VEXDREN-2710 file (C-alpha; in Angstrom, 1 decimal):
% VEXDREN-2710
k/r/px/py/pz
1/MET/-8.3/21.0/12.9
2/ARG/-11.1/18.5/12.6
3/LEU/-13.5/19.1/9.7
4/ALA/-17.3/19.1/10.2
5/PRO/-19.1/16.1/8.7
6/GLU/-20.3/18.0/5.6
7/GLN/-16.8/19.4/5.1
8/ALA/-15.2/16.0/5.4
9/ARG/-17.6/14.5/2.8
10/HIS/-16.8/17.4/0.4
11/HIS/-13.0/16.8/1.0
12/ALA/-13.3/13.1/0.3
13/ARG/-15.4/13.6/-2.8
14/ALA/-12.7/16.0/-4.1
15/GLN/-10.0/13.5/-3.5
16/LEU/-11.9/10.7/-5.3
17/ARG/-12.7/13.1/-8.2
18/ASN/-9.0/13.9/-8.6
19/ARG/-8.2/10.2/-8.5
20/SER/-10.8/9.5/-11.2
21/ARG/-9.5/12.3/-13.4
22/ALA/-5.9/11.1/-13.1
23/GLY/-7.0/7.7/-14.4
24/SER/-4.5/6.1/-16.7
25/ASP/-2.3/9.1/-16.8
26/GLN/-0.6/7.9/-13.6
27/PRO/2.8/6.2/-14.2
28/HIS/3.0/2.5/-13.6
29/HIS/6.0/0.5/-12.5
30/HIS/4.9/-2.7/-14.1
31/ALA/2.6/-3.4/-17.1
32/PRO/0.3/-6.1/-15.8
33/ALA/-0.9/-4.4/-12.6
34/ARG/-2.0/-0.8/-13.2
35/SER/-4.8/0.1/-10.8
36/TYR/-6.8/-3.1/-11.2
37/PHE/-9.8/-4.5/-9.5
38/LEU/-10.0/-8.2/-8.6
39/SER/-13.0/-9.9/-10.0
40/CYS/-14.3/-13.3/-11.1
41/ALA/-17.3/-12.0/-13.0
42/SER/-16.1/-13.8/-16.2
43/PRO/-13.4/-16.1/-14.9
44/PRO/-10.6/-17.2/-17.2
45/PRO/-9.8/-20.9/-17.8
46/GLN/-8.6/-22.9/-14.8
47/PRO/-6.4/-23.1/-12.9
48/HIS/-6.5/-19.3/-12.4
49/PRO/-9.0/-18.7/-9.6
50/PHE/-9.5/-15.0/-10.4
51/ARG/-8.4/-12.3/-12.7
52/LEU/-7.5/-8.6/-12.7
53/VAL/-9.7/-6.3/-14.8
54/PRO/-9.3/-2.6/-15.6
55/PRO/-11.1/-0.1/-13.4
56/PRO/-14.5/1.2/-14.5
57/ALA/-15.4/4.6/-15.9
58/PRO/-14.9/7.5/-13.5
59/LEU/-17.5/7.7/-10.7
60/ARG/-20.2/10.3/-11.2
61/LEU/-19.7/12.0/-7.8
62/GLY/-22.2/14.8/-8.6
63/GLU/-25.1/12.4/-8.5
64/ARG/-26.6/11.4/-5.1
65/MET/-27.3/7.7/-5.0
66/ARG/-31.0/6.8/-5.2
67/ARG/-32.2/4.1/-3.0
68/GLY/-33.3/0.9/-4.7
69/THR/-32.5/2.0/-8.3
70/LEU/-30.2/0.4/-10.8
71/SER/-28.2/3.6/-11.0
72/ALA/-27.4/3.3/-7.3
73/MET/-26.2/-0.3/-7.7
74/VAL/-23.9/0.7/-10.6
75/ASP/-22.6/3.7/-8.7
76/ILE/-21.8/1.8/-5.6
77/HIS/-19.9/-0.9/-7.5
78/HIS/-17.9/1.9/-9.3
79/ALA/-17.1/3.3/-5.9
80/VAL/-15.9/0.0/-4.6
81/ARG/-13.6/-0.4/-7.6
82/HIS/-12.3/3.1/-7.2
83/PHE/-11.3/2.3/-3.6
84/GLY/-9.4/-0.7/-4.7
85/GLY/-12.0/-3.5/-4.4
86/LEU/-12.8/-2.9/-0.7
87/ILE/-14.5/0.0/0.8
88/SER/-14.9/1.1/4.4
89/THR/-18.0/2.4/6.2
90/SER/-16.5/5.9/6.5
91/GLU/-15.6/5.9/2.8
92/LEU/-19.2/4.9/1.9
93/GLU/-20.4/7.8/4.1
94/THR/-18.3/10.3/2.2
95/ILE/-20.1/9.4/-1.0
96/GLY/-23.6/9.7/0.5
97/VAL/-24.3/6.1/1.7
98/THR/-25.9/6.4/5.1
99/ARG/-25.8/3.5/7.6
100/GLY/-29.4/2.8/6.9
101/ARG/-28.9/2.7/3.2
102/LEU/-25.8/0.5/3.7
103/ALA/-27.9/-2.0/5.6
104/GLY/-30.2/-2.2/2.6
105/LEU/-27.4/-2.7/0.2
106/VAL/-26.0/-5.6/2.3
107/SER/-29.4/-7.2/2.7
108/ARG/-29.9/-7.1/-1.2
109/ARG/-26.4/-8.5/-1.7
110/ALA/-25.4/-5.4/-3.6
111/LEU/-22.5/-5.2/-1.1
112/VAL/-20.9/-8.0/0.9
113/ARG/-19.7/-7.5/4.5
114/VAL/-16.1/-8.8/4.5
115/ARG/-15.3/-7.9/8.1
116/ARG/-16.3/-5.3/10.6
117/GLY/-16.4/-1.9/8.8
118/TRP/-15.3/-3.3/5.4
119/PHE/-17.3/-4.2/2.3
120/SER/-16.8/-5.6/-1.2
121/ALA/-18.8/-6.1/-4.4
122/PRO/-20.5/-9.5/-4.7
123/ASP/-18.3/-10.5/-7.7
124/ILE/-15.1/-10.6/-5.8
125/ALA/-13.3/-13.9/-6.0
126/ALA/-13.7/-16.1/-2.9
127/ASP/-10.0/-16.2/-2.1
128/ALA/-9.7/-12.4/-2.3
129/VAL/-12.6/-12.1/0.2
130/ARG/-11.0/-14.6/2.5
131/ALA/-7.6/-12.8/2.5
132/ALA/-9.4/-9.4/3.1
133/ARG/-11.3/-11.0/6.0
134/VAL/-8.0/-12.1/7.6
135/GLY/-6.9/-8.4/7.3
136/GLY/-4.5/-8.5/4.3
137/THR/-4.0/-9.1/0.6
138/ILE/-3.4/-12.2/-1.4
139/THR/0.3/-12.8/-2.0
140/CYS/2.8/-15.4/-3.2
141/ALA/1.8/-17.5/-6.2
142/GLN/-1.9/-16.5/-6.3
143/SER/-0.9/-12.8/-6.5
144/LEU/1.7/-13.4/-9.1
145/ARG/-0.7/-15.3/-11.3
146/ALA/-3.3/-12.6/-10.9
147/HIS/-0.8/-10.1/-12.2
148/GLY/-0.1/-12.4/-15.2
149/TYR/3.2/-13.9/-14.1
150/TRP/4.2/-17.6/-14.0
151/ALA/3.8/-19.3/-10.6
152/VAL/2.7/-22.6/-9.1
153/PRO/0.1/-22.3/-6.2
154/ASP/0.5/-24.8/-3.4
155/GLY/-3.1/-25.1/-2.5
156/SER/-3.0/-22.8/0.5
157/LEU/-4.2/-19.2/0.9
158/HIS/-1.2/-16.9/1.4
159/VAL/-2.0/-13.5/3.0
160/LEU/0.3/-10.5/3.3
161/VAL/-0.4/-8.3/6.3
162/PRO/1.5/-5.3/7.6
163/ARG/4.1/-6.1/10.3
164/ASN/2.2/-4.0/12.8
165/ALA/-1.2/-5.5/11.9
166/ALA/-3.6/-6.4/14.8
167/ARG/-6.9/-8.1/15.3
168/LEU/-6.6/-10.5/12.4
169/ARG/-9.6/-12.6/11.8
170/SER/-10.4/-16.1/10.6
171/ALA/-10.5/-16.5/6.8
172/GLY/-13.8/-18.2/7.0
173/ASP/-15.6/-16.3/9.7
174/ALA/-14.9/-12.7/10.6
175/ARG/-16.4/-13.2/14.1
176/ARG/-13.5/-15.5/15.0
177/ALA/-10.0/-14.5/15.6
178/TYR/-7.1/-15.7/13.4
179/GLU/-5.4/-18.8/14.9
180/PRO/-1.8/-19.3/13.9
181/GLY/-1.2/-22.7/12.2
182/THR/-4.6/-22.8/10.6
183/PRO/-4.5/-25.5/7.9
184/GLY/-4.6/-24.1/4.4
185/LEU/-3.7/-20.6/5.5
186/ARG/-0.3/-18.9/5.7
187/VAL/0.2/-15.3/6.9
188/HIS/3.2/-13.3/5.9
189/TRP/4.1/-10.4/8.1
190/MET/6.1/-7.6/6.3
191/PRO/5.9/-3.9/5.5
192/PRO/4.2/-3.8/2.1
193/ARG/5.2/-1.4/-0.6
194/ALA/3.1/1.7/-1.1
195/PRO/0.7/2.3/-2.7
196/ARG/-0.9/-1.1/-1.9
197/ASN/-3.8/-2.7/-3.7
198/ARG/-6.4/-3.7/-1.2
199/LEU/-6.9/-7.2/-2.6
200/VAL/-3.7/-8.3/-4.3
201/ALA/-0.1/-7.8/-3.2
202/ASP/2.3/-5.9/-5.3
203/PRO/4.5/-8.2/-7.5
204/VAL/7.6/-7.2/-5.7
205/ASP/6.0/-8.0/-2.3
206/ALA/4.6/-11.3/-3.7
207/ILE/8.0/-12.4/-4.9
208/ALA/9.5/-11.5/-1.5
209/THR/7.0/-13.6/0.3
210/LEU/7.2/-16.4/-2.2
211/ARG/11.0/-16.7/-1.5
212/SER/10.2/-17.5/2.1
213/CYS/7.8/-20.4/1.4
214/ALA/8.2/-21.9/-2.0
215/PRO/10.8/-24.4/-3.2
216/ARG/13.9/-22.5/-4.5
217/GLU/13.6/-23.5/-8.1
218/LEU/9.9/-22.4/-8.3
219/TYR/10.7/-19.1/-6.6
220/LEU/13.5/-18.6/-9.2
221/ALA/11.2/-19.5/-12.1
222/SER/8.6/-16.9/-10.9
223/LEU/11.4/-14.3/-10.4
224/GLU/12.5/-14.9/-14.0
225/SER/8.9/-14.5/-15.2
226/VAL/8.6/-11.1/-13.5
227/LEU/12.0/-10.0/-14.9
228/HIS/10.9/-11.1/-18.4
229/ARG/7.4/-9.5/-18.4
230/SER/8.2/-6.4/-16.3
231/PRO/11.9/-5.4/-16.8
232/GLY/11.0/-2.0/-15.2
233/LEU/10.9/-3.9/-11.8
234/ARG/14.5/-5.1/-12.0
235/GLN/15.9/-2.4/-9.8
236/ASP/13.2/-2.9/-7.2
237/LEU/13.8/-6.6/-7.2
238/VAL/17.6/-6.2/-6.8
239/ALA/17.0/-3.7/-4.0
240/GLY/14.8/-6.3/-2.3
241/GLY/17.7/-8.8/-2.3
242/HIS/16.8/-10.9/-5.2
243/ARG/19.8/-12.2/-7.1
244/ILE/19.9/-11.9/-10.9
245/VAL/22.4/-14.3/-12.4
246/PRO/23.2/-13.7/-16.1
247/GLY/22.8/-16.9/-18.1
248/LEU/20.7/-18.5/-15.4
249/VAL/18.0/-16.2/-14.0
250/ASP/18.1/-13.0/-16.0
251/GLY/14.6/-12.5/-17.6
252/THR/15.5/-14.3/-20.9
253/CYS/13.2/-17.3/-20.6
254/GLU/9.5/-16.8/-21.6
255/SER/7.9/-19.3/-19.3
256/GLY/8.6/-20.9/-15.9
257/THR/9.0/-24.3/-17.4
258/GLU/11.8/-23.0/-19.6
259/THR/13.5/-21.6/-16.5
260/LEU/13.2/-24.9/-14.7
261/PHE/14.7/-26.7/-17.7
262/ARG/17.6/-24.3/-17.7
263/LEU/18.2/-24.5/-14.0
264/ARG/18.1/-28.3/-13.9
265/MET/20.4/-28.8/-16.9
266/HIS/22.8/-26.0/-16.0
267/GLY/26.4/-27.3/-16.2
268/ARG/25.4/-30.7/-17.6
269/LEU/25.4/-29.8/-21.3
270/PRO/28.1/-28.6/-23.7
271/SER/26.2/-25.4/-24.4
272/LEU/22.7/-24.3/-23.6
273/ARG/21.4/-21.1/-25.2
274/PRO/17.8/-19.8/-24.6
275/GLN/15.7/-18.0/-27.2
276/VAL/17.9/-18.5/-30.2
277/ARG/16.6/-17.2/-33.5
278/ILE/16.8/-19.5/-36.5
279/PRO/16.1/-18.1/-40.0
280/GLY/12.9/-19.4/-41.5
281/VAL/11.7/-20.7/-38.1
282/GLY/11.9/-17.9/-35.5
283/SER/13.0/-18.2/-31.9
284/VAL/13.4/-21.6/-30.4
285/ASP/13.3/-22.2/-26.6
286/PHE/16.7/-23.7/-26.4
287/LEU/19.6/-24.7/-28.7
288/ILE/22.1/-27.2/-27.3
289/ALA/25.4/-26.9/-29.0
290/GLU/24.8/-26.4/-32.7
291/ARG/22.0/-28.8/-33.8
292/LEU/19.8/-29.9/-30.9
293/VAL/16.7/-27.8/-30.4
294/VAL/14.5/-28.2/-27.3
295/GLU/11.0/-26.8/-27.3
296/ILE/8.9/-26.7/-24.1
297/ASP/5.1/-26.2/-24.2
298/GLY/3.7/-23.8/-21.7
299/GLU/0.9/-24.4/-19.1
300/SER/-1.7/-23.5/-21.7
301/PHE/-1.2/-26.4/-24.1
302/HIS/-1.3/-25.7/-27.8
303/ASP/-4.6/-27.4/-28.4
304/THR/-6.0/-25.3/-31.2
305/GLU/-5.7/-26.5/-34.7
306/SER/-3.7/-23.4/-35.8
307/THR/-1.1/-23.6/-33.0
308/PHE/-0.8/-27.4/-33.4
309/GLU/-0.1/-27.0/-37.1
310/ASN/2.3/-24.1/-36.6
311/ASP/4.3/-26.2/-34.1
312/ARG/4.5/-29.1/-36.6
313/ARG/5.5/-26.7/-39.4
314/ARG/8.3/-25.3/-37.2
315/ASP/9.5/-28.9/-36.4
316/ALA/9.5/-29.9/-40.0
317/GLU/11.4/-26.8/-41.1
318/LEU/14.0/-27.3/-38.3
319/SER/14.4/-30.9/-39.5
320/ARG/14.8/-29.7/-43.1
321/ARG/17.6/-27.4/-42.0
322/GLY/19.5/-30.2/-40.2
323/PHE/18.3/-29.7/-36.6
324/ARG/17.1/-32.4/-34.2
325/VAL/14.0/-31.4/-32.2
326/LEU/12.9/-32.5/-28.8
327/ARG/9.5/-31.2/-27.6
328/PHE/8.3/-31.6/-24.0
329/SER/5.0/-30.7/-22.4
330/TYR/4.4/-28.7/-19.2
331/ARG/3.3/-31.8/-17.4
332/GLN/6.5/-33.7/-18.4
333/VAL/8.7/-30.9/-17.0
334/MET/6.7/-30.5/-13.8
335/GLU/5.7/-34.1/-13.0
336/HIS/7.9/-36.4/-15.0
337/TRP/11.3/-34.7/-15.1
338/SER/13.2/-38.0/-15.3
339/ILE/11.7/-38.7/-18.8
340/VAL/12.8/-35.2/-20.0
341/GLU/16.3/-35.7/-18.5
342/ALA/16.8/-39.1/-20.0
343/ALA/15.6/-38.0/-23.5
344/VAL/18.1/-35.1/-23.6
345/LEU/21.0/-37.1/-22.3
346/ALA/20.3/-39.9/-24.8
347/ALA/20.2/-37.3/-27.6
348/LEU/23.6/-36.1/-26.5
349/GLN/25.0/-39.6/-26.5
350/ARG/23.8/-40.1/-30.0
351/GLY/25.6/-36.9/-31.1
352/ASP/22.3/-35.2/-32.1
353/HIS/23.8/-31.9/-30.9
354/ARG/26.7/-31.9/-33.4
END
């Protein structure tokens, strides 16, 4: 039986109130994601184009929004966040925003019209808005990085849409239809996992789409990152057809560059053990045979005085204990692999590993 308009609004308010009360008590399958909202209000250092931030305080549903007041602005942004970063016209109506009031919010840029019938807050990152305008969510490397995993973007916008999606629009102009083959845009058609964030694809979905478009070693490095940071997703990843190989891709490495080093040197060294703990030093990235230590700096280079000094202290202590240390940067591994490879093989020829 169809509810009357006032009954429908009451029912929607009750559902949203229950969602607000549930809050952080709901179980989560992976630590980084929770029920986050995509924002670039205070963007992190590049190259991350956006970040995920926790949801706001529960929406005060008992208060009617007052036109033109700061309270109304705050409440409407809370509502957008509670609905996952995007909110529809019908959802706005359920919390008391009439079409006339909606037009005022859009004209004052308190809300941004993404596509017909859908709106976002003005602080949504541009790529998130573009993906939503197409009719889906950000996926592949951009999604994984937003969730805090290691991934290498390829410069294109990757959008996940349901397999039965229709009426896709242009990423730059909602008045134009989506055209397959648009430069800088790749659409992935697949049934997403539920529940689905309205802005960013689930990590398992993002890994699935990444497998279809990224170079194999970059896909494997991102898979390792998800396994390392969110071991609770292992079963879902295996069910999705991702192969976990002990000693190669198993969640041991702490960064994607470490995974790339292990993949590229696999079978070429007498022994390669990741994350080996050495007394007085702590864990080292790799130990080749008995004496050769390889350390690989992450994407965020250790450029503060304290981390720089700590790295040098570790290197000195390793040398004092009879180890030979090779240290490589993120850029060397990603862009100048031949230098890394030659240095490791030369150290083996000298017998630094024995």
